C-alpha positions in Angstrom: 99.3 123.9 117.0 99.5 120.5 118.9 102.2 117.9 118.6 101.7 114.5 119.3 104.6 111.8 120.6 103.6 108.9 119.0 105.9 105.4 119.1 108.8 108.0 120.2 108.3 110.5 117.2 107.1 114.2 117.7 104.4 114.6 114.7 103.0 117.8 114.4 99.3 117.9 113.8 97.4 121.4 112.4 94.5 120.5 114.5 93.2 118.8 117.6 93.1 114.7 116.5 90.3 112.4 116.7 91.3 109.0 118.2 91.2 107.6 114.9 93.5 110.1 113.4 96.1 109.0 116.4 95.5 105.3 115.6 96.1 105.9 111.8 99.3 107.7 112.6 100.2 105.0 114.7 100.5 102.4 112.3 101.8 104.5 109.7 105.1 105.0 112.0 104.7 101.4 113.0 105.1 100.7 109.5 108.0 102.7 108.8 110.0 102.1 112.0 109.7 98.6 111.8 110.2 98.4 107.4 106.9 96.5 107.4 104.5 97.1 104.5 101.0 98.4 105.6 97.4 98.1 104.6 95.5 101.0 106.1 92.0 101.7 105.4 90.1 104.9 106.7 87.0 106.6 105.6 86.6 109.8 103.8 86.4 112.6 105.9 88.6 111.2 108.7 91.4 113.5 107.6 93.4 110.6 106.1 95.9 112.2 104.0 97.1 114.8 106.3 97.8 112.0 109.0 99.4 110.4 106.2 101.6 113.4 105.3 102.2 114.5 108.8 103.5 111.0 110.6 105.5 110.1 107.5 107.3 113.6 107.5 107.5 113.6 111.1 109.3 110.0 110.8 111.8 111.2 108.0 112.9 113.9 110.3 114.1 111.9 112.7 117.1 111.3 110.6 117.9 114.7 110.5 116.8 117.9 109.1 114.9 118.3 105.9 117.1 118.9 102.7 117.9 122.8 101.5 119.3 123.9 98.6 120.7 121.1 96.1 120.5 118.5 98.7 120.3 114.9 98.1 117.3 113.2 99.7 117.5 109.9 98.1 120.6 109.9 96.3 123.8 112.0 95.3 124.6 115.6 96.9 124.9 117.2 99.9 122.3 118.8 101.9 122.2 122.1 103.8 121.9 120.9 107.4 120.1 122.9 110.1 118.4 122.9 113.4 119.4 119.3 115.1 122.1 118.7 112.2 125.7 119.7 112.9 126.6 122.1 110.1 129.5 120.0 109.3 127.1 116.9 108.1 128.4 114.9 105.3 126.8 114.5 101.8 127.1 110.8 102.5 124.9 111.2 105.6 122.2 113.2 103.5 122.5 110.8 100.9 121.3 107.9 103.3 118.3 109.7 104.2 115.1 108.0 103.2 112.9 109.3 100.6 109.2 109.1 100.2 107.2 108.8 97.3 104.1 109.2 97.7 101.6 108.1 94.6 97.8 108.4 93.7 95.8 107.8 90.8 95.5 111.3 89.2 97.2 114.5 89.2 93.8 116.1 90.4 94.1 114.1 93.6 98.0 114.7 93.8 97.1 118.4 93.5 94.8 117.8 96.6 97.5 116.0 98.7 99.7 119.2 98.0 97.1 121.2 99.2 97.0 119.5 102.3 100.8 119.6 102.8 100.6 123.5 102.4 98.3 123.2 105.9 101.0 121.5 107.8 104.2 122.9 109.3 106.5 120.6 107.4 108.5 122.0 104.8 110.2 119.1 103.1 112.5 119.3 99.8 109.8 118.3 97.3 109.0 117.6 93.6 105.9 116.5 91.7 106.3 114.5 88.5 103.9 114.9 85.5 103.7 114.0 81.8 104.8 116.4 78.9 101.2 116.9 77.9 100.5 118.6 81.2 103.9 120.5 81.0 105.2 121.0 78.2 105.3 124.7 76.9 107.1 124.2 73.7 104.9 126.1 70.8 104.7 122.8 68.5 105.6 120.0 70.8 102.9 121.0 73.4 100.4 120.3 71.1 101.2 116.9 70.3 100.3 113.6 72.3 101.4 110.5 73.9 104.4 108.9 72.5 104.4 111.3 69.3 105.0 113.9 72.0 107.7 112.4 73.5 109.8 111.7 70.5 109.3 115.3 69.2 110.8 116.4 73.0 113.4 114.0 72.4 114.4 115.1 68.8 114.7 118.9 69.6 116.6 118.6 72.9 119.0 116.3 71.3 119.4 118.7 68.4 119.4 121.7 71.0 116.7 123.2 69.7 114.3 123.7 72.7 115.2 127.1 74.4 112.9 126.1 77.4 115.5 123.0 77.9 118.5 125.0 77.1 117.9 127.2 80.2 116.8 124.4 82.7 120.5 124.0 84.2 121.1 127.6 84.9 117.5 128.4 86.1 118.4 125.4 88.7 121.6 126.8 89.7 120.0 130.1 90.4 117.1 129.1 92.1 118.4 126.3 94.6 115.6 127.2 97.3 112.9 125.8 94.5 110.9 122.7 96.1 111.3 124.0 99.7 107.9 125.3 99.4 104.7 123.0 98.5 104.2 123.2 94.5 101.9 121.7 92.1 102.4 121.1 88.4 100.2 124.1 87.4 102.9 126.2 89.5 106.0 124.8 87.4 104.0 125.5 84.3 103.7 129.4 85.2 107.3 129.6 86.3 108.1 128.0 82.6 105.7 130.3 80.9 107.0 133.4 82.9 110.6 132.6 83.3 111.2 130.6 80.5 112.6 126.9 81.7 111.2 123.7 81.1 108.6 122.6 83.8 109.0 118.9 82.6 112.7 118.8 83.0 112.6 121.3 86.1 110.5 118.6 87.6 113.0 115.9 86.4 115.8 117.7 88.1 114.1 118.5 91.6 113.2 114.4 91.5 117.2 113.8 91.8 117.4 115.2 95.3 114.3 115.5 97.4 112.4 114.1 100.8 109.2 113.4 99.6 108.4 113.2 95.7 104.8 113.1 94.3 103.8 110.9 91.1 101.1 109.2 89.7 101.0 105.5 90.0 102.5 104.8 86.4 105.4 106.2 87.5 106.0 103.7 89.9 104.4 100.9 88.3 105.7 100.9 85.0 109.5 99.9 84.4 110.4 102.4 81.9 109.2 105.1 83.8 110.7 104.0 87.3 113.9 103.4 85.6 113.7 107.3 84.5 113.8 108.3 88.5 117.5 108.4 88.7 119.1 109.5 91.6 116.2 107.9 94.1 118.1 105.1 96.3 115.2 102.9 95.9 116.7 100.5 98.9 116.0 103.2 101.5 112.8 104.5 99.8 109.0 104.5 101.3 106.4 103.8 98.9 102.7 105.4 99.6 100.1 104.3 97.3 96.8 106.5 98.2 93.6 105.9 96.8 94.7 102.3 96.5 91.4 100.5 96.3 92.0 99.7 92.4 95.6 98.8 92.5 95.3 95.3 91.9 93.6 95.5 88.9 95.9 98.8 87.9 99.1 96.3 88.3 97.8 93.3 86.2 96.5 95.8 83.4 99.8 97.6 83.3 101.5 93.8 82.8 98.9 93.1 80.1 98.3 94.1 76.5 95.4 93.5 73.9 96.7 94.0 70.4 93.7 94.7 67.8 94.0 93.7 64.5 93.0 97.4 63.5 95.8 98.5 65.5 98.2 96.1 63.9 97.2 97.4 60.2 98.1 100.8 61.4 101.6 99.7 62.3 102.2 98.2 59.1 101.1 101.7 57.3 103.6 103.3 59.8 106.1 100.9 58.9 105.5 101.6 55.0 106.0 105.2 55.9 109.2 104.4 57.2 110.7 102.7 54.1 109.5 105.5 51.9 111.2 108.2 54.4 114.5 106.2 54.2 114.3 106.1 50.4 113.8 109.9 50.3 116.4 110.7 52.6 118.9 108.4 51.0 118.2 110.0 47.8 118.6 113.8 48.7 121.1 113.5 52.0 123.0 110.5 50.7 123.3 109.3 54.3 124.2 105.9 54.9 123.2 106.0 58.6 121.7 102.5 60.1 118.5 104.8 61.2 117.8 105.2 57.5 118.3 101.8 55.9 115.1 101.0 54.4 115.7 97.2 55.1 115.1 97.4 58.3 111.8 98.6 58.4 111.0 96.3 55.4 112.0 93.5 57.9 109.7 95.2 60.5 106.9 95.3 58.2 107.3 91.6 56.9 107.0 90.7 60.5 104.0 92.6 61.1 102.3 91.3 57.9 103.1 87.8 59.1 101.6 88.0 62.5 98.4 90.1 61.3 98.2 86.6 59.1 99.0 84.5 61.8 96.3 85.7 64.3 93.8 85.6 61.4 94.4 81.4 60.8 94.0 80.7 64.4 90.8 78.5 64.2 88.3 79.8 66.8 85.6 77.2 67.4 83.4 79.3 69.9 83.3 83.0 69.7 82.2 82.7 73.4 85.1 80.9 74.4 87.9 82.2 71.9 91.1 80.8 71.6 92.6 79.9 74.6 96.3 78.5 75.6 98.7 79.0 78.5 100.7 82.1 78.8 103.9 80.2 77.9 102.2 79.5 74.3 103.1 83.4 73.5 106.7 82.0 73.1 106.1 79.1 70.8 103.5 81.6 68.8 106.0 84.0 68.2 108.7 81.7 67.6 107.2 80.6 64.3 108.1 84.5 63.5 111.6 84.3 64.6 110.6 86.6 67.2 112.9 85.9 70.1 114.2 86.9 73.2 117.3 87.9 71.2 115.6 89.0 68.0 112.9 91.4 70.1 115.8 93.5 70.9 116.8 94.2 67.3 113.1 95.1 66.6 112.8 97.2 69.7 115.2 99.4 68.3 114.1 99.6 64.7 111.0 100.8 66.4 112.2 103.5 68.4 114.5 104.6 65.0 111.0 104.7 63.3 109.4 106.5 65.8 112.0 109.3 65.6 112.0 108.9 61.7 108.4 109.4 61.5 108.5 112.4 63.7 111.4 114.1 61.4 109.1 113.2 58.3 106.2 114.7 59.7 108.0 117.6 60.5 107.7 118.4 56.6 111.1 118.8 56.8 114.0 117.0 58.2 115.9 119.9 60.2 113.2 122.2 61.3 110.5 122.3 63.7 107.9 119.9 64.9 104.3 119.9 63.6 101.3 118.0 65.3 100.4 114.7 63.9 96.9 113.9 63.4 97.2 110.3 65.0 99.5 108.9 67.5 102.2 106.5 66.3 101.1 103.0 66.6 104.1 101.2 66.5 104.6 101.9 70.2 102.1 99.8 71.1 104.2 96.8 69.5 107.2 97.9 71.4 105.2 97.9 74.3 104.3 94.3 74.1 107.6 93.1 73.3 108.7 94.6 76.5 105.9 92.9 78.6 106.7 89.4 77.0 110.1 89.3 76.9 110.4 91.2 80.4 113.8 90.7 81.9 115.0 88.1 79.2 113.2 85.1 80.8 109.6 83.2 80.3 109.3 82.5 84.0 106.4 84.8 84.5 104.2 83.3 81.7 103.1 81.0 84.3 100.9 83.9 85.7 99.3 84.9 81.8 97.0 83.3 79.6 97.3 83.7 76.1 93.6 84.4 74.2 92.5 85.5 71.3 88.5 86.6 70.7 86.7 87.7 67.5 84.2 90.5 67.4 81.8 90.9 64.5 81.2 94.6 66.1 83.6 97.3 65.6 85.5 98.1 68.5 86.9 101.5 67.1 86.2 103.8 64.4 89.5 102.2 62.4 88.5 98.5 63.3 88.9 96.4 59.9 87.9 93.0 58.8 90.8 90.7 58.4 90.8 88.0 55.6 87.1 88.1 55.2 86.5 87.5 58.7 85.5 89.6 62.0 87.9 92.0 63.5 90.5 90.0 66.3 92.1 90.5 69.2 95.5 89.1 70.5 95.6 89.0 74.6 98.0 88.5 77.0 96.4 88.9 80.3 98.3 88.8 83.5 96.5 87.2 86.4 99.1 88.0 89.2 99.1 91.7 90.1 101.7 91.0 92.3 104.4 90.7 89.7 104.4 94.8 90.0 104.7 94.5 93.8 107.7 92.1 93.3 109.6 94.3 91.2 109.9 96.9 94.5 110.9 93.7 96.9 113.6 93.2 94.2 114.6 96.9 94.7 114.7 96.7 98.2 112.2 99.4 99.0 111.5 99.6 103.2 107.8 99.7 103.1 105.2 99.9 101.1 102.1 101.4 102.6 98.4 101.1 100.7 95.8 103.1 101.9 92.3 104.4 100.8 88.9 104.6 102.2 87.8 101.3 100.5 90.2 98.8 100.9 88.0 96.1 102.6 88.0 93.1 102.4 91.9 93.3 103.3 92.8 90.0 103.2 91.8 89.4 99.6 93.7 92.1 98.6 96.9 91.2 100.3 96.9 88.0 98.7 96.3 89.3 95.2 99.4 91.7 95.6 101.2 88.3 96.8 102.7 90.8 99.7 102.9 90.2 103.3 101.3 93.2 105.0 101.7 92.9 108.8 100.7 96.5 109.9 96.7 96.6 109.0 94.2 98.7 109.9 90.3 99.4 109.4 89.4 102.4 110.9 86.0 103.8 112.3 84.7 107.0 111.1 84.4 110.4 113.1 80.7 110.8 112.6 78.3 109.8 115.4 75.6 107.5 115.2 72.6 109.8 114.7 74.6 111.0 111.3 73.9 108.0 109.1 71.3 105.8 108.5 72.1 102.7 107.0 69.3 100.0 105.9 68.9 96.8 103.7 65.8 96.9 101.9 64.8 93.4 101.0 61.2 94.3 99.8 59.4 97.0 98.0 55.8 98.3 99.0 54.1 95.7 97.3 55.9 93.1 99.5 57.8 91.7 95.9 61.5 90.9 96.6 64.1 93.1 95.3 66.9 91.2 93.9 69.0 92.1 90.6 70.3 89.0 89.7 70.1 87.6 86.1 67.1 85.5 87.4 65.0 88.5 88.6 66.3 91.7 87.2 64.6 91.4 83.6 60.9 90.9 85.0 58.3 93.4 85.0 57.7 93.0 89.1 61.4 93.9 89.8 61.3 97.2 87.6 58.0 98.3 88.9 59.1 97.5 92.6 62.6 98.9 92.2 61.0 102.2 90.3 58.6 102.7 93.0 60.8 102.3 95.7 63.0 104.7 94.2 60.0 107.3 93.8 59.6 107.0 97.4 63.0 107.5 98.7 63.4 110.7 96.1 60.1 111.8 98.2 61.5 111.2 101.4 65.7 112.1 101.0 66.4 116.0 100.7 68.6 117.6 98.1 70.5 115.4 96.4 70.2 111.5 95.7 72.7 109.1 94.2 71.4 105.8 92.8 73.8 103.1 91.5 73.1 100.5 89.3 75.4 97.1 88.5 75.9 98.0 84.9 75.1 100.6 82.2 72.8 97.7 80.5 70.8 97.5 83.6 70.6 101.2 84.3 69.4 101.8 80.7 66.6 99.2 80.7 64.8 100.3 84.2 65.1 103.8 82.9 63.4 102.6 79.6 60.8 101.0 81.5 60.0 103.9 83.7 59.6 106.3 81.0 56.9 104.1 79.8 55.0 102.3 82.4 53.3 102.9 85.4 53.3 100.5 88.4 50.3 97.9 87.9 48.8 99.0 91.3 49.1 102.5 91.0 46.1 105.0 91.1 48.3 107.6 89.2 48.4 107.8 85.5 52.0 109.2 85.5 54.5 107.1 84.6 57.1 106.0 87.4 59.9 108.3 85.4 57.2 111.1 85.6 56.7 110.4 89.7 60.6 110.5 90.1 60.7 113.8 88.4 58.3 115.2 90.4 60.3 115.2 93.5 63.7 115.4 92.1 65.4 116.5 88.7 67.2 113.7 87.0 70.6 113.2 85.6 72.1 110.1 83.9 75.8 109.2 83.8 76.8 108.9 80.4 78.9 106.0 79.1 81.1 108.2 77.1 83.6 110.0 79.6 83.9 112.9 77.1 80.2 113.9 78.4 80.9 113.2 81.7 81.9 117.0 82.4 78.3 118.4 81.0 76.7 115.7 83.2 78.3 116.9 86.6 77.6 120.3 85.5 73.8 119.8 84.7 73.4 117.9 88.3 74.9 120.9 90.3 72.9 123.2 88.5 69.5 121.1 89.3 70.7 121.2 92.7 70.9 124.7 92.8 67.5 125.1 91.3 65.2 126.6 94.2 62.0 125.5 92.1 62.8 121.7 93.1 63.4 119.8 95.9 66.7 118.5 94.4 68.2 116.2 92.1 68.4 112.7 91.4 71.9 110.9 89.9 71.6 107.6 88.3 75.0 106.2 87.9 76.8 102.9 87.7 79.1 100.9 90.0 82.7 101.3 88.9 81.5 104.3 86.9 83.2 108.0 87.0 80.5 109.0 89.7 81.7 105.9 91.9 85.2 106.2 91.6 86.1 109.9 91.4 83.7 112.4 92.9 83.0 114.0 96.2 79.2 114.4 96.8 79.2 116.2 100.3 76.6 118.0 102.3 73.4 118.8 99.8 75.2 117.1 96.9 74.4 113.8 98.2 72.2 113.3 101.1 71.7 109.6 100.3 72.8 106.9 98.2 70.7 103.7 96.6 72.8 100.4 95.6 70.3 98.3 93.5 72.5 95.5 93.2 75.9 93.8 93.3 77.9 95.0 90.5 79.0 91.3 89.3 81.3 91.1 86.2 79.7 89.4 83.5 81.0 85.7 84.2 81.2 84.8 80.6 83.7 87.5 79.9 86.7 85.7 78.6 89.0 87.6 80.8 86.9 87.0 83.9 86.4 83.6 83.3 90.1 82.8 82.6 90.9 84.7 85.9 88.6 82.7 88.0 90.1 79.3 86.4 93.5 80.6 87.2 93.0 81.4 90.8 90.6 78.2 91.4 94.2 76.5 90.3 96.3 78.4 92.3 94.0 77.2 95.3 94.2 73.6 94.8 95.0 71.4 97.6 97.9 70.4 95.7 99.5 73.7 95.9 99.5 73.6 99.6 98.2 77.5 100.0 95.5 77.0 102.3 95.2 81.1 102.2 94.7 81.2 98.4 91.9 82.9 97.3 89.4 81.0 95.0 87.9 82.2 92.0 84.4 82.7 93.4 85.8 84.6 96.3 87.4 86.9 94.6 84.6 87.4 92.2 82.4 88.4 95.0 85.0 90.4 96.4 85.6 92.7 93.6 81.8 93.4 93.3 81.6 94.1 96.9 84.7 96.2 96.7 82.8 98.3 94.2 79.6 98.9 96.1 81.7 100.2 98.9 83.4 102.6 96.5 79.8 103.8 95.4 78.7 104.1 99.1 81.4 106.3 100.2 80.6 109.1 97.8 78.4 110.4 100.8 79.3 111.4 104.5 82.5 113.2 103.3 83.3 115.2 106.5 82.7 115.2 110.2 79.6 117.2 110.0 77.9 115.6 107.0 75.1 113.2 107.1 73.3 111.1 104.9 71.5 107.7 104.1 73.0 104.2 102.5 70.2 102.2 101.3 71.0 98.7 100.0 67.8 97.9 97.5 68.4 94.0 97.6 67.5 91.5 99.4 70.8 89.5 99.0 72.4 92.2 101.3 70.7 90.5 104.1 72.8 87.6 103.6 76.1 87.7 106.3 78.8 86.7 103.4 77.9 89.8 101.9 77.6 92.1 105.1 81.4 90.9 106.0 82.2 92.3 102.9 81.0 96.0 103.6 83.5 98.5 104.9 84.4 98.1 108.5 83.3 101.6 109.5 79.7 100.8 107.9 79.0 97.6 109.9 78.1 99.1 113.3 75.1 101.0 111.7 73.8 98.7 109.3 70.0 97.5 110.0 68.1 94.9 108.0 64.2 95.5 107.7 61.8 93.2 107.0 58.8 95.8 106.6 59.0 98.4 104.0 56.8 100.6 105.9 59.3 100.6 108.8 61.9 101.7 106.1 60.1 104.6 105.2 58.9 105.5 108.5 62.7 105.4 110.0 64.3 107.4 106.9 61.6 109.8 107.1 62.3 110.6 110.9 66.1 110.2 110.1 65.9 113.4 107.7 63.1 115.4 109.3 65.4 115.5 112.7 68.4 116.2 110.5 66.8 118.7 108.2 65.2 120.9 111.4 68.9 120.6 113.0 71.1 120.8 110.2 74.5 122.1 110.9 76.1 125.2 108.9 77.0 124.0 105.6 80.7 124.1 104.5 82.3 125.6 101.6 81.9 122.7 99.4 78.1 122.5 99.8 75.7 122.2 96.5 79.4 121.3 94.9 80.8 118.2 93.4 84.2 117.9 93.9 87.4 115.8 93.1 88.3 113.0 95.8 91.2 113.3 98.2 89.6 114.2 101.5 88.0 117.7 100.1 86.0 118.4 102.8 88.0 117.5 106.1 86.5 117.5 109.5 84.7 121.1 110.5 87.0 121.7 113.5 90.0 121.4 110.9 88.4 124.2 109.0 87.2 126.3 111.8 87.0 126.0 115.6 84.5 128.5 116.1 81.0 126.5 116.5 82.4 122.8 117.1 81.2 122.2 120.2 77.8 124.0 120.2 76.8 122.2 116.6 77.7 118.9 118.0 75.2 119.9 120.9 72.7 121.2 119.0 72.7 118.5 116.2 71.2 116.3 118.5 68.2 118.0 119.6 64.9 116.7 118.5 61.7 118.5 117.2 60.0 117.3 120.1 61.2 119.3 122.5 63.6 117.4 124.2 67.3 116.6 124.0 68.9 112.9 123.3 70.2 111.9 126.2 73.7 110.6 124.5 74.3 114.5 122.7 76.2 115.9 125.6 78.1 112.5 126.1 79.0 112.0 122.5 80.0 115.9 122.5 82.2 115.7 125.1 83.8 112.6 123.9 84.5 114.0 120.8 86.6 117.0 122.2 88.2 114.8 125.2 88.6 111.3 123.8 92.4 111.5 123.0 93.0 112.0 126.7 92.5 107.9 126.9 94.4 107.3 123.8 97.7 106.8 125.7 96.5 103.8 127.2 94.6 102.5 124.4 97.8 102.6 122.2 99.6 100.8 125.2 101.3 104.7 126.2 102.7 104.9 122.4 101.0 108.1 122.2 101.6 111.5 124.3 100.2 115.0 123.6 102.1 118.1 124.5 101.9 121.3 122.9 103.8 122.9 120.3 106.3 125.5 122.0 109.2 127.8 120.3 111.6 125.5 121.6 111.0 121.9 120.8 113.2 120.8 123.9 111.4 122.8 126.0 109.6 121.1 128.9 107.0 123.8 130.0 104.6 125.0 128.1 102.4 128.4 128.8 99.0 127.6 130.0 97.6 129.3 126.5 99.6 127.3 124.2 98.6 123.6 125.7 96.9 121.5 123.5 93.2 121.6 123.4 93.2 118.0 124.7 95.0 118.7 127.9 92.6 121.6 128.4 89.6 119.6 127.7 90.5 117.0 130.0 91.0 119.4 133.1 87.8 120.8 132.3 86.2 117.4 132.5 88.0 116.9 135.7 86.7 120.2 136.9 83.4 119.3 136.0 83.5 116.2 138.0 84.5 117.7 141.2 81.8 120.6 140.8 78.8 117.8 139.8 79.6 116.5 143.1 82.0 113.8 142.5 79.8 112.2 140.2 81.5 109.6 138.1 81.4 111.4 134.5 79.9 114.5 132.5 78.3 112.5 130.0 74.9 113.9 128.5 72.8 111.5 130.7 74.6 112.7 133.6 74.4 116.6 132.5 70.7 115.8 131.7 69.8 114.3 134.8 71.1 116.8 136.9 69.3 119.4 135.1 66.1 117.8 135.2 66.7 117.7 139.1 67.5 121.1 139.4 65.1 122.5 137.0 61.3 122.5 136.8 59.2 121.0 134.0 58.8 124.3 132.4 62.3 125.2 132.7 63.9 121.9 131.2 61.6 123.0 128.3 62.8 126.5 128.2 66.6 125.0 128.4 65.9 123.0 125.2 64.1 125.6 123.3 67.0 127.7 124.0 69.4 125.1 122.7 67.7 125.1 119.8 67.4 128.8 119.4 71.1 128.7 119.7 71.6 126.2 117.0 69.0 127.7 114.7 70.2 131.4 115.3 66.7 132.6 116.0 68.2 134.2 119.0 71.5 136.2 119.4 74.4 134.0 120.7 74.9 136.1 123.5 71.1 136.2 124.1 70.9 132.3 124.2 73.7 131.9 126.6 72.8 134.7 128.8 69.0 132.8 128.9 70.8 129.7 129.6 73.1 131.2 132.5 70.3 132.6 134.1 68.4 129.5 133.9 71.1 128.0 136.4 71.9 131.0 138.2 69.9 130.3 141.5 72.3 129.1 144.6 71.0 125.3 144.2 71.9 125.3 140.5 75.6 126.7 140.4 76.9 123.1 139.2 75.1 123.5 136.1 76.3 127.0 135.5 79.7 125.8 136.0 79.1 122.6 134.1 77.8 124.0 130.9 80.6 125.8 130.1 82.9 122.7 128.5 80.2 122.3 126.2 80.6 126.2 125.2 82.6 126.7 121.9 85.9 128.4 122.3 85.1 131.7 120.6 81.8 132.2 122.7 83.8 131.1 126.1 84.9 134.4 127.3 81.3 135.7 126.9 80.1 132.7 128.7 82.9 133.0 131.5 81.4 136.8 132.2 78.0 134.9 132.8 79.4 132.9 135.2 81.3 135.5 137.0 78.2 137.5 137.0 75.5 134.8 138.2 78.3 133.4 140.7 79.3 137.0 142.6 75.3 137.7 143.0 75.0 134.7 145.1 78.0 135.3 147.1 
């Protein structure tokens, strides 16, 4: 296993690293060593997660060995030192070690990260946090959801009535090694089911004493969840937010609320239930506890009814504009109901008591088990609302908010009710400064905050939105070569009609006809899976409805546009309801596997589930079509007020020249959604595919400037539709003929988080040969850049030290980390590749390099035209496996065996894979000896 010295830190990496991986790890270490924040963008397929784990844990290990037993990483408790630490290391030393908190959006993403950790040599003390919904194994509580489940758990634990919780302490004492090997939530649940202890509370105990903690975003962003993470020394913590492209919207949403009148009505009903329960308990138990005082709940009910009435009495002159006031108006609005910072504390206490009371009442008896409720407690929404409004006991944060009440004639949920004869209303308090959540981390004094994703661009706007300084930034290139990707802007269709999905043209018949015909043509050209992204569900539905009933006016075919699409690929449409989404994915995968068709086409929307969370590797996604920019509805109250807020912040009087304007934010949000959608294809080193922008606006420089950095070198704007068809057809024809061996994720649609890593990571057996053959054309010639690219991919790390100003050194892993000498068999592939390259240069008569052109030029000089053609055919046979590998290599070696061609014989070995190198070496010795 190679070890890379980067910024003075030895980083163990499971595979030979690409230069972009070295650069990525360099930036991570720079951030950690300097205590700076970082924005790091690296495309999916570049091994981002692995690099992040290895570099961060290597840095952590510079403070001392990882914790063992009951040691404490972030706070309290001594460790079991080993290795470079002295056996007498104190608990005080170990408690000063920084703790790494690794957050991602979903548990499925965290599961994948932990899987990557298992592939490394690092074994830090770890824990992973999850919800009770995922981890509870109690027979009754596990059936509950949300706050009802939390309250049910609290009630049983308080009464010592949960046998699983009761044995957690003893289990932890007897299993101190827990957390020393990577595990995920499913592993904890299995422990609970087989051994008995509560998985939820095991994870909580482990989190008090770790080197690295894995958690969903909400455990860091939500103040309540964050406070529950006892034992972590925040002033020495490192926060890593993976898949952070939506972080600013997540932070803003977490600090905002929307109170529907239907929810308020449910809260009033629950308050009435509490009054009845108190009266019942007092009558049978004669209890004088405050918790059972019905007067408290009567006051709560009266306040909620007054709030409902006050919302209904607000005068809304325009349904489109709603009722809008500055954020600070919320305090004036509530003070008229006698809800202030002081009285809110009493209200929150009452709501907490009400939640427990409702759980006891719901059990059917006041002292026995807990039974599932049919609904979740709505009173908790009022508690959360009060927490947000009176955060920290002050009002200073209100300047970042807008108070808004809107009225809707259509019901938003099944239990929406009419209020005072009027349409349903929603009271909203929207936060327009996502940096508020980040400011909390600054107050805690965290060491570094690292945000990373495959699509963070544009970085400047993200940094401004989060209101943080990010001195360390990176926009990484991809590990693929130019011939693995086709990126084109298609401004016109086959009839010459412009493709433009703006509101001025998207409803026209001409546009829908032209777009439909374009997709029909691409469905014919693109093999296997094709993804088509629309700006919105409405736009997708309108286009598909039209295509199902109409054909292009100039078509001689009687079939509808939809029928013509279905001739080439079976369609799947992304459903609006998330509950139907798994079925759509299964349907798409089944149609991809259907041998009677040439693939499947998935119609989806930007910002939908297809664009955000799935991995369409290999055949599952050979091309993605973007039909337009997914701008949010400009008249949407939240969008309109956000733009107004930013424009106000950007006024010259505020003296902030870097401030983001409303229009800039509006465009960049759409651009980031496009970048996220096109990232569904090209998922690993050997993947290939096309990205097709079917909107003339993508020609504009200000749109292209918003695209992901790694895409920009490949973008070509076409003026003629015929040229698009010609080049795209040639691209896939060439790739299909030399398609590299498919990976395990072939034909599958997978969760995100770097599932498909570079092929070398899975297997090093054929990487070099595949690289060489992938670039062979069908016309009997090798592209001249082929060998050059292949050689650079294997040896480019040799130049990394100079590129990173000597921050990077590579050396091989040895049994003793301090050992200076390294056996030849254990040296890193990079060193061996460098030596091979040097040897080849000498054997090629001192030529400047062994690039593809140089080698092919030498081959043309030494071989006859017929022999050179044979060489190309043997290379194709090697790839397509129409000949046995032994026969192919022997045929090539024989071509190079005459005395004047021994330089070719020697030089070709650097392009042979490791697995087949011994065989080729035998052939070299055989023909070399024959000529001596």
